[in-house]
Structures are given as structure tokens and as C-alpha cells.
TORTORDO-514628 format. One record per residue: y, x, z of N, C-alpha, C, O, CB in turn; chain; residue in three letters; residue number from 1. Coordinates in pm, 1 decimal. Each point is the difference from the previous one (the first is absolute). Glycine has a CB too. Example, Ala and Ser with C-alpha at 12.3 -4.5 7.8 and 13.67 -1.06 7.14 Angstrom:
! TORTORDO-514628
{ny: -569.0; nx: 1319.0; nz: 780.0; cay: 119.0; cax: -89.0; caz: 0.0; cy: 120.0; cx: 90.0; cz: 0.0; oy: -1.9; ox: 103.6; oz: 66.5; cby: -115.4; cbx: -292.8; cbz: 58.1; ch: A; aa: ALA; i: 1} $
{ny: 222.3; nx: 154.2; nz: -196.6; cay: 119.0; cax: 82.0; caz: 6.0; cy: 109.0; cx: -77.0; cz: 73.0; oy: 110.8; ox: 50.9; oz: 16.9; cby: -173.6; cbx: 67.5; cbz: -231.4; ch: A; aa: SER; i: 2} $
***
This chain:
! TORTORDO-514628
{ny: -119.5; nx: 82.3; nz: 0.0; cay: 119.5; cax: -82.3; caz: 0.0; cy: 125.5; cx: 86.5; cz: 0.0; oy: 97.1; ox: -31.5; oz: -68.8; cby: -222.6; cbx: -148.5; cbz: 189.2; ch: A; aa: MET; i: 1} $
{ny: 124.1; nx: 288.9; nz: -43.6; cay: 118.6; cax: 85.9; caz: 5.9; cy: 31.5; cx: 57.9; cz: -136.9; oy: 116.7; ox: 11.1; oz: -37.6; cby: -168.4; cbx: 44.3; cbz: 276.2; ch: A; aa: ALA; i: 2} $
{ny: -51.1; nx: -18.7; nz: -312.8; cay: 21.1; cax: 54.6; caz: -134.3; cy: 64.3; cx: -104.7; cz: -89.3; oy: 95.0; ox: 29.9; oz: -72.3; cby: -292.4; cbx: 123.2; cbz: 100.4; ch: A; aa: VAL; i: 3} $
{ny: 146.2; nx: -275.9; nz: -23.8; cay: 53.4; cax: -105.9; caz: -85.5; cy: 142.8; cx: -37.4; cz: 39.6; oy: 81.4; ox: -33.3; oz: -86.2; cby: -314.2; cbx: -52.6; cbz: 53.2; ch: A; aa: LEU; i: 4} $
{ny: 263.7; nx: 91.2; nz: 163.0; cay: 136.6; cax: -32.7; caz: 44.9; cy: 101.8; cx: 100.4; cz: -53.1; oy: 112.5; ox: -37.3; oz: -33.3; cby: -207.8; cbx: -67.0; cbz: 239.8; ch: A; aa: ARG; i: 5} $
{ny: 56.2; nx: 231.4; nz: -214.5; cay: 92.8; cax: 105.0; caz: -41.9; cy: 9.7; cx: 14.8; cz: -151.0; oy: 94.5; ox: 60.7; oz: -50.4; cby: -145.7; cbx: 55.5; cbz: 261.4; ch: A; aa: LEU; i: 6} $
{ny: -43.7; nx: -169.9; nz: -282.4; cay: -3.0; cax: 18.6; caz: -145.6; cy: 101.5; cx: -90.3; cz: -68.3; oy: 15.5; ox: -116.5; oz: 36.7; cby: -257.6; cbx: 178.7; cbz: -23.7; ch: A; aa: ALA; i: 7} $
{ny: 310.9; nx: -7.9; nz: -112.0; cay: 95.9; cax: -77.8; caz: -78.8; cy: -67.0; cx: -73.3; cz: -114.7; oy: 59.0; ox: -90.9; oz: -58.5; cby: 117.0; cbx: 254.4; cbz: 119.2; ch: A; aa: ASP; i: 8} $
{ny: -297.9; nx: -125.3; nz: -93.2; cay: -73.6; cax: -58.9; caz: -111.4; cy: -144.6; cx: -17.6; cz: 44.9; oy: -39.6; ox: 55.5; oz: 102.5; cby: 193.7; cbx: 51.2; cbz: -277.0; ch: A; aa: ALA; i: 9} $
{ny: -233.2; nx: -182.8; nz: 100.0; cay: -142.6; cax: -11.7; caz: 36.2; cy: -66.7; cx: 136.5; cz: 11.8; oy: 30.8; ox: 92.1; oz: -75.6; cby: -38.6; cbx: -313.3; cbz: -39.8; ch: A; aa: PRO; i: 10} $
{ny: -82.4; nx: 232.7; nz: 209.3; cay: -69.9; cax: 125.9; caz: 25.9; cy: -137.6; cx: -7.8; cz: -64.8; oy: -80.5; ox: -86.9; oz: 33.4; cby: 206.5; cbx: 123.1; cbz: 185.3; ch: A; aa: VAL; i: 11} $
{ny: -151.8; nx: 54.1; nz: -310.1; cay: -130.4; cax: 3.4; caz: -66.3; cy: -108.9; cx: 28.8; cz: 103.1; oy: 15.0; ox: 91.9; oz: 80.5; cby: 92.0; cbx: -13.8; cbz: -296.7; ch: A; aa: ALA; i: 12} $
{ny: -216.6; nx: -154.7; nz: 215.7; cay: -105.3; cax: 20.8; caz: 101.0; cy: -53.4; cx: 143.3; cz: 5.2; oy: -39.2; ox: 47.5; oz: 106.5; cby: -22.0; cbx: -284.7; cbz: -138.5; ch: A; aa: PRO; i: 13} $
{ny: 59.5; nx: 306.2; nz: -82.3; cay: -52.5; cax: 137.1; caz: 2.2; cy: 88.7; cx: 95.5; cz: 80.2; oy: -46.2; ox: 107.0; oz: 39.7; cby: -57.4; cbx: -150.6; cbz: -261.9; ch: A; aa: GLU; i: 14} $
{ny: 228.7; nx: 7.7; nz: 246.5; cay: 87.2; cax: 85.5; caz: 81.9; cy: -52.2; cx: 12.5; cz: 142.3; oy: 24.4; ox: 100.9; oz: 66.2; cby: 170.5; cbx: -168.7; cbz: -206.6; ch: A; aa: MET; i: 15} $
{ny: -266.3; nx: -33.4; nz: 188.1; cay: -52.8; cax: 5.2; caz: 135.7; cy: -112.8; cx: 101.9; cz: 12.9; oy: -35.7; ox: 39.7; oz: 110.9; cby: 99.2; cbx: -279.0; cbz: -81.6; ch: A; aa: PHE; i: 16} $
{ny: -119.3; nx: 281.5; nz: -141.8; cay: -110.8; cax: 94.7; caz: 1.7; cy: 43.4; cx: 141.7; cz: -34.1; oy: -79.5; ox: 93.1; oz: 13.4; cby: -70.5; cbx: -279.2; cbz: -75.5; ch: A; aa: HIS; i: 17} $
{ny: 274.3; nx: 205.0; nz: 18.5; cay: 48.5; cax: 133.5; caz: -32.3; cy: 39.1; cx: 72.8; cz: 128.1; oy: 40.3; ox: -63.6; oz: 97.4; cby: 40.4; cbx: -16.2; cbz: -323.1; ch: A; aa: GLN; i: 18} $
{ny: -92.1; nx: 211.5; nz: 226.4; cay: 47.0; cax: 74.6; caz: 117.2; cy: 148.2; cx: -28.5; cz: 24.3; oy: 79.9; ox: 0.9; oz: -93.7; cby: -251.4; cbx: 180.0; cbz: 50.6; ch: A; aa: PRO; i: 19} $
{ny: 207.0; nx: -205.4; nz: 165.7; cay: 137.4; cax: -36.8; caz: 34.4; cy: 99.9; cx: 108.1; cz: -38.0; oy: 115.1; ox: -30.8; oz: -30.9; cby: -204.4; cbx: -106.1; cbz: 216.9; ch: A; aa: ALA; i: 20} $
{ny: 47.4; nx: 263.0; nz: -184.4; cay: 92.3; cax: 109.3; caz: -32.0; cy: 55.1; cx: -14.0; cz: -142.0; oy: 110.8; ox: 46.0; oz: -27.5; cby: -236.4; cbx: 103.6; cbz: 185.4; ch: A; aa: ALA; i: 21} $
{ny: 50.9; nx: -211.7; nz: -247.2; cay: 45.9; cax: -17.7; caz: -137.3; cy: 113.1; cx: -101.6; cz: -11.2; oy: 66.2; ox: -7.1; oz: -103.5; cby: -294.6; cbx: 66.0; cbz: 27.3; ch: A; aa: ASP; i: 22} $
{ny: 251.4; nx: -137.2; nz: 180.8; cay: 98.4; cax: -108.0; caz: -6.0; cy: 131.1; cx: 35.2; cz: 68.8; oy: 95.4; ox: -77.4; oz: -8.2; cby: -283.5; cbx: -82.2; cbz: 1.5; ch: A; aa: LEU; i: 23} $
{ny: 195.7; nx: 270.8; nz: 72.6; cay: 123.7; cax: 39.9; caz: 66.5; cy: 5.1; cx: -48.2; cz: 143.7; oy: -77.0; ox: -87.0; oz: 40.7; cby: 191.5; cbx: 82.4; cbz: -260.2; ch: A; aa: GLY; i: 24} $
{ny: -23.1; nx: 62.0; nz: 295.3; cay: 11.7; cax: -33.6; caz: 141.9; cy: 144.5; cx: -24.9; cz: 37.9; oy: 44.6; ox: 45.1; oz: 105.5; cby: -247.5; cbx: 91.2; cbz: -56.6; ch: A; aa: PHE; i: 25} $
{ny: 276.8; nx: -206.6; nz: -132.3; cay: 138.3; cax: -32.0; caz: 32.4; cy: 2.3; cx: -91.9; cz: 121.2; oy: -90.8; ox: -80.5; oz: 20.4; cby: 160.5; cbx: 106.7; cbz: -262.4; ch: A; aa: GLU; i: 26} $
{ny: 34.1; nx: -13.1; nz: 320.9; cay: 8.0; cax: -76.3; caz: 125.0; cy: -15.4; cx: -150.2; cz: -21.8; oy: -58.6; ox: -68.9; oz: 83.5; cby: 206.1; cbx: 246.7; cbz: 7.1; ch: A; aa: ALA; i: 27} $
{ny: -96.2; nx: -228.4; nz: -200.5; cay: -8.1; cax: -144.2; caz: -22.9; cy: -88.9; cx: -33.0; cz: -120.4; oy: 3.3; ox: -112.2; oz: -50.6; cby: 225.9; cbx: 87.3; cbz: 150.1; ch: A; aa: GLU; i: 28} $
{ny: -307.6; nx: 121.3; nz: -144.9; cay: -85.5; cax: -22.5; caz: -115.9; cy: -136.3; cx: -52.8; cz: 39.1; oy: -35.1; ox: -3.4; oz: 118.0; cby: 155.6; cbx: 183.5; cbz: -235.7; ch: A; aa: GLY; i: 29} $
{ny: -197.7; nx: -221.8; nz: 17.1; cay: -131.8; cax: -53.7; caz: 29.2; cy: -99.6; cx: 108.9; cz: 35.2; oy: -110.1; ox: -30.6; oz: 45.8; cby: 159.1; cbx: -157.8; cbz: -198.3; ch: A; aa: ILE; i: 30} $
{ny: -13.6; nx: 314.8; nz: 132.4; cay: -91.2; cax: 108.4; caz: 33.0; cy: -32.4; cx: 6.7; cz: 148.0; oy: -111.2; ox: 38.1; oz: 36.6; cby: 201.3; cbx: 85.4; cbz: -228.9; ch: A; aa: GLY; i: 31} $
{ny: 3.7; nx: -159.3; nz: 277.9; cay: -22.6; cax: 8.0; caz: 144.7; cy: -109.0; cx: -97.0; cz: 44.4; oy: -94.8; ox: 43.3; oz: 65.5; cby: 333.9; cbx: 24.7; cbz: -33.9; ch: A; aa: VAL; i: 32} $
{ny: -230.3; nx: -199.9; nz: -64.6; cay: -109.3; cax: -88.4; caz: 39.7; cy: -132.4; cx: 34.0; cz: -68.3; oy: -106.4; ox: -18.6; oz: 59.1; cby: 275.5; cbx: -158.1; cbz: -21.4; ch: A; aa: PRO; i: 33} $
{ny: -163.6; nx: 226.3; nz: -160.9; cay: -124.7; cax: 38.7; caz: -65.5; cy: -61.4; cx: 121.3; cz: 68.6; oy: -122.4; ox: 9.2; oz: 9.9; cby: 207.9; cbx: -100.8; cbz: -226.9; ch: A; aa: LEU; i: 34} $
{ny: -3.5; nx: 184.3; nz: 264.4; cay: -52.6; cax: 115.3; caz: 73.0; cy: -69.8; cx: -47.3; cz: 127.0; oy: -106.7; ox: 51.0; oz: 34.4; cby: 289.8; cbx: 96.6; cbz: -127.2; ch: A; aa: ALA; i: 35} $
{ny: -124.4; nx: -244.1; nz: 162.8; cay: -61.8; cax: -53.9; caz: 121.5; cy: -132.8; cx: -67.3; cz: -33.6; oy: -97.2; ox: 12.3; oz: 74.6; cby: 325.0; cbx: -45.3; cbz: 28.8; ch: A; aa: ALA; i: 36} $
{ny: -231.5; nx: -37.6; nz: -215.0; cay: -122.7; cax: -66.1; caz: -43.6; cy: -109.6; cx: 102.8; cz: -28.0; oy: -115.4; ox: -20.9; oz: 37.6; cby: 251.4; cbx: -167.2; cbz: -134.8; ch: A; aa: LEU; i: 37} $
{ny: -101.2; nx: 298.1; nz: 32.0; cay: -98.8; cax: 102.7; caz: -31.1; cy: -45.0; cx: 74.4; cz: 124.3; oy: -112.8; ox: 49.1; oz: 3.6; cby: 214.0; cbx: -25.6; cbz: -228.7; ch: A; aa: HIS; i: 38} $
{ny: -17.0; nx: -13.5; nz: 327.4; cay: -41.2; cax: 65.2; caz: 124.9; cy: -109.8; cx: -80.1; cz: 69.6; oy: -78.2; ox: 55.8; oz: 76.9; cby: 308.8; cbx: 41.5; cbz: -52.1; ch: A; aa: ARG; i: 39} $
{ny: -236.8; nx: -227.7; nz: -51.4; cay: -106.9; cax: -81.6; caz: 58.5; cy: -135.3; cx: 34.5; cz: -60.5; oy: -104.6; ox: -36.8; oz: 53.5; cby: 269.4; cbx: -146.6; cbz: -12.8; ch: A; aa: LEU; i: 40} $
{ny: -161.4; nx: 254.7; nz: -153.3; cay: -120.7; cax: 44.3; caz: -69.3; cy: -89.7; cx: -118.4; cz: -35.7; oy: -121.5; ox: 5.1; oz: 19.1; cby: 134.2; cbx: 213.5; cbz: 103.1; ch: A; aa: ASN; i: 41} $
{ny: 48.1; nx: -324.6; nz: -174.0; cay: -74.8; cax: -118.4; caz: -38.8; cy: -80.5; cx: 26.4; cz: -125.9; oy: 45.1; ox: 68.9; oz: -91.4; cby: 129.4; cbx: -213.5; cbz: 196.2; ch: A; aa: SER; i: 42} $
{ny: -292.6; nx: 89.4; nz: -107.8; cay: -84.4; cax: 10.0; caz: -119.6; cy: 60.5; cx: -86.7; cz: -110.0; oy: 65.2; ox: -99.9; oz: 30.4; cby: -273.1; cbx: 142.9; cbz: 110.1; ch: A; aa: ALA; i: 43} $
{ny: 188.2; nx: -7.6; nz: -266.8; cay: 53.8; cax: -81.3; caz: -110.1; cy: -41.0; cx: -146.8; cz: 10.0; oy: 77.9; ox: -89.1; oz: -34.1; cby: -83.1; cbx: 292.2; cbz: -109.2; ch: A; aa: PRO; i: 44} $
{ny: -117.3; nx: -228.1; nz: 190.1; cay: -46.3; cax: -138.5; caz: 13.2; cy: 81.2; cx: -75.5; cz: 105.2; oy: 28.4; ox: -118.6; oz: -16.7; cby: -259.0; cbx: 190.8; cbz: -52.0; ch: A; aa: GLU; i: 45} $
{ny: 268.1; nx: -3.4; nz: 177.2; cay: 81.0; cax: -63.4; caz: 103.0; cy: 138.9; cx: -34.6; cz: -53.6; oy: 53.4; ox: -107.1; oz: 28.8; cby: -180.8; cbx: 233.1; cbz: 147.4; ch: A; aa: GLN; i: 46} $
{ny: 185.1; nx: -35.4; nz: -253.9; cay: 131.0; cax: -26.6; caz: -59.6; cy: -7.1; cx: -118.2; cz: -95.5; oy: 89.3; ox: -84.7; oz: -1.3; cby: -30.3; cbx: 327.1; cbz: 23.1; ch: A; aa: LEU; i: 47} $
{ny: -165.9; nx: -248.2; nz: -102.3; cay: -16.2; cax: -111.5; caz: -93.7; cy: -11.4; cx: -132.2; cz: 74.7; oy: 60.1; ox: -99.3; oz: -41.0; cby: -172.4; cbx: 252.9; cbz: -122.3; ch: A; aa: GLU; i: 48} $
{ny: 35.7; nx: -156.3; nz: 272.8; cay: -13.8; cax: -123.0; caz: 79.2; cy: 133.0; cx: -38.7; cz: 62.9; oy: 33.9; ox: -118.1; oz: 6.1; cby: -273.9; cbx: 174.2; cbz: 40.5; ch: A; aa: ARG; i: 49} $
{ny: 315.8; nx: 43.2; nz: 0.5; cay: 130.1; cax: -28.2; caz: 60.3; cy: 96.1; cx: -58.7; cz: -102.6; oy: 69.5; ox: -97.6; oz: 28.5; cby: -106.2; cbx: 283.6; cbz: 135.2; ch: A; aa: ALA; i: 50} $
{ny: 41.0; nx: -127.0; nz: -282.4; cay: 88.8; cax: -51.0; caz: -104.8; cy: -43.3; cx: -139.2; cz: -43.9; oy: 84.5; ox: -87.1; oz: -20.7; cby: -39.4; cbx: 321.7; cbz: -56.1; ch: A; aa: LEU; i: 51} $
{ny: -174.9; nx: -256.7; nz: 62.4; cay: -50.1; cax: -132.5; caz: -37.6; cy: 32.6; cx: -101.9; cz: 108.9; oy: 31.8; ox: -114.9; oz: -30.4; cby: -216.8; cbx: 221.2; cbz: -103.9; ch: A; aa: ALA; i: 52} $
{ny: 177.2; nx: -65.3; nz: 259.9; cay: 33.5; cax: -89.2; caz: 111.3; cy: 147.1; cx: -38.8; cz: -0.4; oy: 33.3; ox: -115.5; oz: 26.4; cby: -215.7; cbx: 220.0; cbz: 106.3; ch: A; aa: GLY; i: 53} $
{ny: 271.4; nx: -9.0; nz: -162.4; cay: 142.8; cax: -32.0; caz: -8.4; cy: 25.8; cx: -105.3; cz: -107.4; oy: 79.5; ox: -92.0; oz: 19.1; cby: -23.2; cbx: 324.1; cbz: 58.8; ch: A; aa: LEU; i: 54} $
{ny: -124.7; nx: -217.1; nz: -190.6; cay: 17.9; cax: -95.9; caz: -109.5; cy: -59.0; cx: -135.4; cz: 37.9; oy: 64.6; ox: -102.9; oz: -19.8; cby: -71.2; cbx: 290.8; cbz: -148.0; ch: A; aa: VAL; i: 55} $
{ny: -114.5; nx: -189.5; nz: 221.7; cay: -65.2; cax: -127.4; caz: 32.5; cy: 71.1; cx: -74.2; cz: 112.7; oy: -3.9; ox: -123.0; oz: 4.7; cby: -212.4; cbx: 221.2; cbz: -78.9; ch: A; aa: SER; i: 56} $
{ny: 281.0; nx: -25.5; nz: 164.8; cay: 74.6; cax: -63.9; caz: 109.0; cy: 140.9; cx: -40.6; cz: -41.2; oy: 72.6; ox: -60.4; oz: 78.9; cby: -206.2; cbx: 194.1; cbz: 81.5; ch: A; aa: ASP; i: 57} $
{ny: 173.0; nx: -101.1; nz: -283.0; cay: 133.0; cax: -35.5; caz: -46.9; cy: 109.6; cx: 92.6; cz: 48.8; oy: 118.1; ox: -31.2; oz: -15.0; cby: -196.2; cbx: -199.3; cbz: 7.6; ch: A; aa: GLY; i: 58} $
{ny: 41.1; nx: 345.1; nz: 66.1; cay: 99.9; cax: 95.2; caz: 49.2; cy: 49.3; cx: 91.4; cz: -111.3; oy: 103.8; ox: 64.6; oz: 14.0; cby: -211.0; cbx: -72.5; cbz: 211.2; ch: A; aa: LEU; i: 59} $
{ny: 33.9; nx: 13.5; nz: -334.7; cay: 39.3; cax: 75.7; caz: -118.6; cy: -49.0; cx: -78.8; cz: -120.2; oy: -91.7; ox: -81.6; oz: 10.1; cby: 82.0; cbx: 307.4; cbz: 111.4; ch: A; aa: ALA; i: 60} $
{ny: 72.1; nx: -200.0; nz: -234.8; cay: -46.6; cax: -65.1; caz: -122.2; cy: -25.2; cx: 104.9; cz: -106.8; oy: 64.0; ox: 105.0; oz: -4.0; cby: 63.5; cbx: -314.6; cbz: 61.0; ch: A; aa: GLU; i: 61} $
{ny: -222.2; nx: 177.7; nz: -142.6; cay: -35.8; cax: 91.3; caz: -107.2; cy: 88.6; cx: -27.5; cz: -119.4; oy: 6.4; ox: -112.1; oz: -50.4; cby: -244.0; cbx: 126.1; cbz: 132.1; ch: A; aa: LEU; i: 62} $
{ny: 304.1; nx: 87.7; nz: -125.0; cay: 92.5; cax: -4.4; caz: -113.2; cy: -61.4; cx: 87.1; cz: -109.0; oy: -77.7; ox: 89.8; oz: 32.4; cby: 285.1; cbx: -127.2; cbz: 116.6; ch: A; aa: HIS; i: 63} $
{ny: -176.1; nx: 14.8; nz: -277.6; cay: -59.1; cax: 86.3; caz: -103.4; cy: 20.0; cx: 149.9; cz: 25.3; oy: -83.6; ox: 80.9; oz: -40.1; cby: 122.2; cbx: -266.2; cbz: -119.3; ch: A; aa: PRO; i: 64} $
{ny: 71.6; nx: 223.0; nz: 225.6; cay: 27.4; cax: 141.4; caz: 26.8; cy: -58.1; cx: 47.4; cz: 132.9; oy: 4.7; ox: 119.5; oz: 29.4; cby: 202.5; cbx: -142.5; cbz: -163.4; ch: A; aa: ALA; i: 65} $
{ny: -261.8; nx: -67.5; nz: 214.8; cay: -56.8; cax: 39.5; caz: 128.4; cy: 21.8; cx: -104.9; cz: 107.5; oy: 17.9; ox: -118.1; oz: -29.5; cby: 19.6; cbx: 354.1; cbz: -33.5; ch: A; aa: GLY; i: 66} $
{ny: -39.1; nx: -191.9; nz: 187.6; cay: 19.9; cax: -89.0; caz: 114.1; cy: 146.9; cx: -5.4; cz: 39.7; oy: 72.3; ox: 98.9; oz: -12.1; cby: -304.2; cbx: -48.0; cbz: 91.1; ch: A; aa: LEU; i: 67} $
{ny: 275.1; nx: -166.8; nz: -31.7; cay: 136.7; cax: -14.6; caz: 51.4; cy: 1.2; cx: -107.5; cz: 106.6; oy: -95.7; ox: -76.3; oz: 12.9; cby: 194.7; cbx: 149.1; cbz: -233.4; ch: A; aa: ARG; i: 68} $
{ny: 7.9; nx: -79.1; nz: 296.2; cay: 15.0; cax: -105.8; caz: 98.7; cy: 24.5; cx: -131.5; cz: -74.4; oy: 55.6; ox: 0.5; oz: -109.8; cby: 36.7; cbx: 162.5; cbz: 284.3; ch: A; aa: LEU; i: 69} $
{ny: -133.9; nx: -276.4; nz: -114.7; cay: 24.4; cax: -127.9; caz: -66.3; cy: 149.2; cx: -22.9; cz: -22.2; oy: 83.6; ox: 39.5; oz: 81.3; cby: -291.9; cbx: -131.3; cbz: 23.2; ch: A; aa: PRO; i: 70} $
{ny: 239.1; nx: 28.0; nz: -215.1; cay: 140.7; cax: -28.1; caz: -34.1; cy: 58.0; cx: -105.1; cz: 93.7; oy: 116.8; ox: -36.6; oz: -13.1; cby: -162.5; cbx: 94.1; cbz: -227.2; ch: A; aa: ALA; i: 71} $
***
């Protein structure tokens, strides 16, 4: 959720699987919450279930470009 709140555009699901260092660590950028997510050392399957849960619960919506907060 923190990643989606900070993003100005839909976040491609594959970004959640990339190493956080590739996304930057600006104080207000999405790299910071993604770094925290990667520190949890979640398995790819856990991330997929979490993203699917956000969509199924209506907390995020799937857009052609990726995930975003509901309009």
C-alpha cells in the first residue's frame, strides 16, 4: 500500500520483484517502501498473493499499466 500511495502512476507488478536498489532511495520516492518490502525477504509467491489480495479486497485496482489505488 505504501508503494501505491507514493506512486504518481500505476506500478507495474514486476517492480515488486526487482531489487529495490534499482529503483532509488529518494526520501519521498517509492524506493524506500520497496526497500522495506525486500528486507522482509518475502518469497515471490507471497508477494503475488499480497498483490492479488489488495486487488480482490478493493484496496488496489489493476490498470493496463499496473496496480494503482482506486480512483
